[in-house]
Residue frames as qw, qx, qy, qz and C-alpha x, y, z in Angstrom:
[[0.379, -0.393, 0.835, -0.076, -8.08, 4.66, 12.91],
 [0.520, 0.194, -0.700, -0.449, -8.43, 1.39, 11.04],
 [0.852, -0.233, 0.138, -0.447, -10.48, -1.64, 11.94],
 [0.068, -0.408, 0.910, 0.016, -8.98, -4.96, 12.91],
 [0.484, -0.040, -0.783, -0.389, -10.36, -8.42, 12.17],
 [0.296, -0.270, -0.845, 0.354, -11.42, -9.09, 15.76],
 [0.041, -0.687, -0.476, 0.547, -12.97, -5.74, 16.61],
 [0.398, 0.539, 0.466, 0.578, -14.26, -3.79, 13.65],
 [0.133, -0.961, -0.218, -0.105, -14.48, -0.61, 15.72],
 [0.564, -0.674, 0.201, 0.433, -10.78, -0.35, 16.57],
 [0.561, 0.822, -0.086, 0.055, -8.45, 1.50, 14.26],
 [0.811, -0.188, 0.096, 0.546, -4.73, 1.20, 13.56],
 [0.044, 0.944, -0.085, -0.316, -2.76, 4.43, 13.29],
 [0.736, 0.567, -0.159, 0.332, -0.01, 5.02, 10.78],
 [0.628, -0.647, 0.071, 0.427, 3.44, 5.45, 12.29],
 [0.543, 0.739, 0.017, 0.399, 5.44, 8.19, 10.62],
 [0.321, 0.569, -0.411, 0.636, 8.86, 9.14, 11.96],
 [0.282, -0.046, -0.774, 0.565, 7.98, 7.66, 15.33],
 [0.315, 0.106, 0.306, -0.892, 4.70, 9.56, 15.55],
 [0.246, 0.365, 0.898, 0.004, 1.24, 8.01, 15.26],
 [0.274, 0.207, -0.183, -0.921, -1.16, 9.44, 12.68],
 [0.608, 0.345, 0.641, -0.316, -4.66, 8.32, 11.86],
 [0.263, 0.085, 0.718, 0.639, -5.09, 7.27, 8.25],
 [0.380, 0.240, 0.006, -0.893, -7.53, 9.48, 6.39],
 [0.383, 0.283, 0.879, -0.009, -10.68, 7.68, 5.35],
 [0.180, 0.017, -0.437, -0.881, -12.62, 8.35, 2.19],
 [0.660, -0.029, 0.036, -0.750, -16.30, 7.75, 1.57],
 [0.845, 0.104, -0.475, -0.223, -15.65, 4.06, 0.95],
 [0.869, -0.492, -0.011, 0.050, -13.78, 3.40, 4.22],
 [0.396, -0.765, 0.451, 0.233, -10.17, 2.90, 5.15],
 [0.357, 0.597, -0.680, -0.233, -7.29, 1.66, 3.06],
 [0.209, -0.186, 0.942, -0.183, -7.38, -1.57, 5.04],
 [0.607, 0.368, 0.555, -0.433, -11.05, -2.06, 4.21],
 [0.566, 0.663, -0.256, -0.417, -10.33, -1.42, 0.53],
 [0.156, 0.463, -0.869, -0.077, -7.65, -4.10, 0.56],
 [0.394, 0.046, 0.857, -0.329, -9.98, -6.52, 2.35],
 [0.655, 0.530, 0.260, -0.471, -12.70, -5.91, -0.27],
 [0.450, 0.658, -0.517, -0.312, -10.23, -6.31, -3.12],
 [0.028, -0.324, 0.944, -0.051, -8.92, -9.60, -1.73],
 [0.544, 0.240, 0.690, -0.412, -12.44, -10.93, -1.19],
 [0.645, 0.634, -0.018, -0.426, -13.27, -10.08, -4.83],
 [0.228, 0.594, -0.750, -0.181, -10.01, -11.64, -6.01],
 [0.220, -0.116, 0.956, -0.156, -10.84, -14.93, -4.32],
 [0.609, 0.442, 0.465, -0.467, -14.45, -14.81, -5.55],
 [0.551, 0.688, -0.283, -0.379, -13.24, -14.28, -9.12],
 [0.035, 0.482, -0.873, -0.062, -10.66, -17.03, -8.72],
 [0.863, -0.045, -0.174, -0.472, -13.35, -19.54, -7.80],
 [0.902, -0.292, 0.316, -0.038, -12.24, -23.14, -7.45],
 [0.655, 0.664, -0.345, 0.107, -9.19, -22.83, -9.65],
 [0.801, 0.048, -0.411, 0.431, -5.81, -24.19, -8.62],
 [0.544, -0.715, -0.180, 0.400, -4.14, -22.91, -5.49],
 [0.271, 0.938, -0.110, 0.187, -2.52, -19.54, -6.08],
 [0.815, -0.120, -0.122, 0.554, 1.25, -19.47, -5.74],
 [0.428, 0.022, -0.055, 0.902, 3.30, -16.52, -4.52],
 [0.088, -0.828, -0.513, -0.210, 0.22, -14.49, -3.59],
 [0.429, -0.752, -0.103, 0.490, 2.26, -12.31, -1.24],
 [0.389, -0.231, 0.401, 0.797, 4.64, -11.32, -4.04],
 [0.138, 0.511, 0.653, 0.541, 1.75, -10.79, -6.48],
 [0.213, -0.878, -0.427, 0.035, -0.10, -8.50, -4.07],
 [0.434, -0.650, 0.063, 0.620, 3.03, -6.53, -3.20],
 [0.342, -0.012, 0.505, 0.793, 3.91, -5.97, -6.84],
 [0.016, 0.653, 0.629, 0.422, 0.34, -4.85, -7.60],
 [0.324, -0.885, -0.316, 0.109, 0.26, -2.43, -4.66],
 [0.574, -0.473, 0.082, 0.663, 3.84, -1.18, -4.54],
 [0.364, 0.236, 0.418, 0.799, 3.98, 0.45, -7.99],
 [0.102, -0.760, -0.410, -0.494, 0.83, 2.59, -7.56],
 [0.555, -0.754, -0.208, 0.282, 1.95, 3.44, -4.01],
 [0.546, -0.244, 0.189, 0.779, 5.25, 4.74, -5.31],
 [0.185, 0.463, 0.467, 0.730, 3.49, 6.65, -8.09],
 [0.298, -0.835, -0.417, -0.203, 1.05, 8.26, -5.67],
 [0.574, -0.675, -0.075, 0.457, 3.76, 9.30, -3.23],
 [0.476, -0.037, 0.312, 0.821, 5.96, 10.68, -6.00],
 [0.028, 0.645, 0.477, 0.596, 3.01, 12.64, -7.36],
 [0.444, -0.833, -0.329, 0.031, 2.25, 13.94, -3.86],
 [0.550, -0.619, 0.113, 0.549, 5.85, 15.09, -3.47],
 [0.418, 0.867, -0.102, -0.251, 6.03, 16.55, -7.01],
 [0.849, 0.437, -0.243, 0.173, 8.67, 13.96, -7.92],
 [0.074, -0.769, 0.534, -0.343, 10.97, 14.88, -5.04],
 [0.800, 0.049, -0.596, 0.040, 12.65, 11.55, -4.31],
 [0.227, 0.215, -0.650, 0.693, 14.13, 12.68, -1.00],
 [0.475, -0.132, 0.287, -0.821, 10.71, 13.67, 0.32],
 [0.838, 0.032, -0.342, -0.423, 9.14, 10.52, -1.15],
 [0.629, 0.147, -0.717, 0.261, 11.72, 8.26, 0.46],
 [0.045, -0.163, 0.592, -0.788, 11.17, 9.96, 3.81],
 [0.649, -0.055, 0.045, -0.757, 7.41, 9.63, 3.45],
 [0.866, 0.088, -0.431, -0.238, 7.74, 5.93, 2.57],
 [0.701, -0.601, 0.375, -0.085, 10.31, 5.20, 5.28],
 [0.917, 0.225, 0.132, 0.301, 12.84, 4.01, 2.69],
 [0.373, -0.568, 0.270, 0.682, 16.31, 5.24, 2.00],
 [0.410, 0.700, -0.150, -0.565, 16.64, 7.09, -1.29],
 [0.070, 0.403, -0.852, -0.325, 18.70, 4.30, -2.89],
 [0.263, 0.214, 0.933, -0.125, 16.00, 1.73, -2.14],
 [0.426, 0.664, 0.325, -0.522, 13.36, 4.06, -3.55],
 [0.301, 0.646, -0.473, -0.517, 15.35, 4.49, -6.77],
 [0.085, -0.170, 0.971, 0.147, 15.85, 0.72, -7.04],
 [0.340, 0.433, 0.789, -0.273, 12.08, 0.19, -6.70],
 [0.376, 0.721, 0.020, -0.581, 11.36, 2.99, -9.17],
 [0.168, 0.485, -0.742, -0.431, 13.66, 1.30, -11.69],
 [0.226, 0.064, 0.970, -0.066, 12.01, -2.08, -11.00],
 [0.342, 0.611, 0.665, -0.262, 8.60, -0.63, -11.90],
 [0.417, 0.425, 0.451, 0.665, 9.78, 1.56, -14.77],
 [0.142, -0.918, -0.361, 0.085, 9.20, 4.82, -12.90],
 [0.429, -0.547, 0.189, 0.694, 12.59, 6.43, -13.53],
 [0.466, 0.838, 0.043, -0.279, 12.79, 9.00, -16.32]]
């Protein structure tokens, strides 16, 4: 399970096809913790520069492409399996693959 901001001992399960699954954790902690560390570093590196605009879109575009790549690799390029794993319909997956230059 993953930790939340109020209680660092509670975890959040993944929900896949209506079933709850615990996210696997590596030696460096959970995916959530990795994102928290990355965002902390991002703001540290940013310093006192101007206010960032469209941070949500920036983060999504930085995370979405490698997510799609990892899932496609895990499914040996099978878009039907990848779309199921991601909880997207196949058309949406293909649209996102095209957006990030992942279509052959």
